[in-house]
C-alpha positions in Angstrom: 44.8 -65.7 -27.9 42.6 -66.0 -29.7 40.3 -63.2 -31.1 36.1 -62.6 -30.5 35.1 -62.6 -33.3 35.4 -58.5 -33.7 35.6 -57.1 -37.0 39.5 -57.1 -37.9 40.4 -56.1 -41.4 40.9 -59.9 -43.4 38.9 -61.9 -41.7 35.0 -62.8 -41.9 32.3 -60.3 -42.0 30.2 -61.8 -39.0 27.7 -62.9 -42.2 30.0 -65.5 -43.4 30.9 -66.0 -39.6 27.4 -67.0 -39.6 25.9 -69.4 -42.8 29.5 -71.3 -42.8 29.8 -71.8 -39.3 26.0 -73.2 -39.7 27.4 -75.4 -42.4 29.4 -76.7 -39.7 27.1 -77.5 -37.9 25.7 -79.9 -40.6 28.5 -81.4 -40.4 28.3 -82.1 -36.8 25.3 -83.8 -37.1 25.4 -85.6 -39.1 28.7 -87.0 -37.3 26.3 -87.3 -34.5 23.9 -88.8 -36.6 26.2 -92.0 -37.1 27.7 -92.3 -33.4 30.5 -90.5 -33.5 31.7 -87.5 -31.8 29.8 -84.7 -33.6 33.0 -82.2 -34.7 32.1 -80.8 -38.5 34.7 -78.1 -40.3 33.9 -76.4 -43.2 37.4 -74.6 -45.4 35.9 -71.5 -47.5 37.7 -70.4 -50.5 36.5 -67.1 -51.6 33.2 -67.4 -50.0 32.7 -71.1 -51.1 33.2 -73.8 -50.4 35.9 -76.0 -51.2 36.1 -78.2 -48.5 33.8 -80.3 -45.6 34.6 -82.6 -43.4 33.4 -84.5 -40.0 33.9 -86.4 -37.1 34.7 -90.0 -39.2 37.8 -91.9 -37.0 35.1 -94.5 -35.4 33.3 -95.1 -38.6 36.8 -95.7 -40.4 39.2 -96.8 -36.9 41.2 -93.8 -38.1 43.2 -91.8 -35.4 43.5 -88.9 -38.4 40.0 -88.2 -39.8 39.4 -85.5 -37.8 36.2 -83.2 -39.8 39.7 -80.5 -39.3 42.1 -83.0 -41.6 39.0 -83.9 -44.0 38.0 -80.8 -45.0 41.4 -78.8 -45.2 42.2 -82.3 -47.2 39.6 -82.2 -49.6 39.9 -78.1 -49.6 43.1 -79.4 -50.9 42.5 -81.1 -53.6 39.9 -79.2 -54.5 42.4 -76.0 -54.7 44.4 -78.1 -56.2 47.6 -76.5 -54.0 48.3 -77.5 -50.4 49.1 -74.8 -49.1 46.3 -73.7 -48.1 46.6 -69.7 -48.7 44.4 -67.6 -48.3 41.3 -70.7 -46.7 39.1 -70.1 -44.0 38.4 -73.1 -41.7 35.4 -73.1 -39.8 35.5 -75.7 -37.3 32.5 -76.6 -34.7 35.4 -77.7 -32.0 38.3 -75.8 -31.2 41.9 -77.9 -32.7 43.3 -80.5 -30.7 46.9 -80.6 -31.6 47.6 -82.8 -34.3 44.8 -80.4 -36.0 46.3 -76.9 -35.1 49.8 -79.3 -36.8 47.9 -79.7 -39.8 46.8 -75.7 -40.0 50.4 -74.7 -39.4 51.7 -77.1 -42.5 48.7 -76.5 -44.5 49.2 -72.6 -44.0 45.5 -72.2 -43.6 44.8 -67.8 -42.8 41.8 -67.8 -41.3 40.8 -70.2 -38.0 36.9 -70.0 -37.4 36.4 -72.4 -34.4 32.8 -72.1 -32.5 33.2 -74.4 -28.9 37.1 -74.6 -26.6 38.0 -77.9 -26.0 39.2 -76.9 -22.0 41.1 -80.9 -22.0 42.5 -80.6 -26.0 42.0 -77.5 -27.2 44.9 -76.6 -29.0 44.5 -72.6 -29.9 43.7 -71.2 -26.4 42.9 -73.9 -24.1 45.4 -75.3 -23.5 48.5 -74.7 -25.6 48.2 -71.9 -28.1 49.7 -73.8 -30.8 48.9 -71.4 -33.7 50.5 -68.5 -31.8 54.2 -70.0 -30.9 56.2 -68.1 -31.5 59.0 -70.4 -32.8 56.3 -72.3 -35.7 56.7 -70.0 -38.9 52.9 -69.6 -39.9 50.7 -68.0 -38.1 46.6 -68.1 -39.2 44.1 -65.8 -37.5 42.2 -66.8 -35.4 39.2 -66.4 -34.5 37.0 -67.9 -31.2 33.7 -68.1 -30.1 31.4 -68.4 -32.9 28.1 -69.9 -32.4 29.3 -71.3 -29.2 26.2 -71.7 -27.0 24.6 -74.5 -30.4 28.2 -75.7 -30.8 28.7 -76.9 -27.8 24.8 -77.9 -26.7 25.6 -80.5 -29.8 28.6 -82.4 -27.7 26.7 -82.1 -24.4 23.7 -83.9 -26.0 26.6 -86.3 -26.8 28.1 -87.2 -25.0 24.7 -87.3 -22.0 23.0 -89.6 -24.0 25.9 -92.2 -24.9 26.5 -91.9 -20.8 22.6 -92.8 -20.7 22.3 -95.0 -22.7 22.5 -98.4 -21.1 25.9 -101.0 -21.9 26.1 -103.4 -24.5 25.1 -107.2 -23.7 
């Protein structure tokens, strides 16, 4: 089961968790402003952001344009390698099965997420792919970082969608 932001050897400290999750929230806000589900992600290596991403599935008509994919792809280009060992991925929403698989395959060292996803979460809510015993990589997981702020973005986005008059 994911760890709730406890101080773990090698884990990002509370100040970094807050700083980088806030950066991910800014990307979620950017996604929301253009009509995308508000999810943002940042990839951090040695205390520096090396990749950013926000949801862009609607605007790009791309089922793979998840925030995590985009942040990891940019981190790989920045670092010049596909193995993202030493990278911490901060994401505002618990990764889905597709993103969790990419996290394992990219060898991301730590995943920090905010809001849980009871419908599609693959880091403990529905399944936990990141700790599956048959997989070859198991990143450190820290959940619940700025969870309320992350959840509020999603709730407000979907509430506004439900209250929007249908297109004519």
